[in-house]
N, C-alpha and C positions, 0 to 999 in steps of 0.2 A: 706962300708956302716955300718959296725958294729960299727965303732967309733962314728958316728952320733947318733945312737940309744943309745949308752952308755952315751953320753953327755946329752941327754934328760932325762935320768933316774937320773942324778945327780942333776937336777934342783929341787928345793923345790916346793912343791905343795901348799904352803900358798900364800895368797894375799899380795903383797909387798906394796900396797897402804893403807894408813890409813886416817881416818877422825878425826879431833880433837873432843874432847868430847863436847857435847851440841852445836855443829856447826849448825845443822839444827833448833834447837829450838831458837837460837839467830840470825838466818840468816836475817830475816826481820829487826830486830833492827840495824844490821850492815849496811845493804843497806840503810835504811832510814837516818842513821847518816852521810853517805857519800854524800847524795844528797843535793844540795843547797836548801835554803829556797824558797818556792814558793810564788810569789807575789800574793796577793789577788786583783783581778780586779773586780770592781763593774760592774754589768751588764749594758749594754747600754740601755737607755730609748728609746723606739720606739714611735715616734709620731703617732698621728691618721692618718696623711697624708701618712706616710710610710706604715701603715697597709692597707689603702684604695687604694693606688696607683695601685696595680695590678688589682683591680676590675674596677677602672676608665679606665685604659688602655684597658681592655677587652671590656668594654661597648663601648668605642670609636671605637674599631676595628669592633664590630658588627654593630654599626651605619654606619660606612664607607661602610661595605659590603652591608647593606640594601639600602643606597642611591645609591651605584654603580649599584645594580640590578635594582632599580627604574629608573635610568637614561638609562640603556641599554634596558629596556623593556617598556619605556614610550609610544612608538608609538602603540603597541598592546593594551595597557591599554586605550588609547584615543579612539581607534576604538570600543572597547567594551562599553565605556561610550556613544559614539554616537549612537550605536545601541539601548542601553537601553533607552536613552532619546527620540529616535524616537518612540519606542514602547509606551513610556509614553504619547507622543503627540497624537499618534493615538488613544490610549485609552481615552484620555481626549476629543478629538473632537467627538468621537463616542457617548459620553453620553451627550454632550451639545445640548440643544434645542434652535436653533435660526432659524430665517426665512432666505430665500435666499436673500432677500433685505438687511437684516442686515449684512449678510456675504459679499456681494458686497460693501456695505458702508465701512466695515472694511478694505477690500482690497484697496479701493480707498484712504482711509486715510493713509494707509501704503505707498502707492506709492507717494502721495503728500509729506508726512513727510520725506521720504528718498530721494526725488528728482529723483526718477526713471521716473516719468512722463516726466520731461524735457529731460532726457537722451534718452528715447524712441522717443520722438517727434523729437529731433535733429537727431537721427539716421535714422528714417524712411523718414522724409520729406526733410531733407537737402541734402541727398545723391542723 
């Protein structure tokens, strides 16, 4: 073991590596000189449609969702509309001032115009 310690003491304590003078001050210049010339590419012109395309697609998506929901919930909406129209009709007839004779005349005209009178006559007396 003594021989190894002796050999370590024989090694010089100075740094064996050296850097050339002004190496780091000219480092960027050397690297840039070795790189190939960069081609200058003009920026691509973006049309108005290319700018608006994502917004149009998003609007179309939301319209599709809206109409899908309307299609799936159409039956419940119609029931609500029927109820509200019935309430409107009740409110309308409660404020109208007509005689009983005028009311029956109106019903008779509706039966004749729609052909219900002939239908009822044939059903009752022909069977």
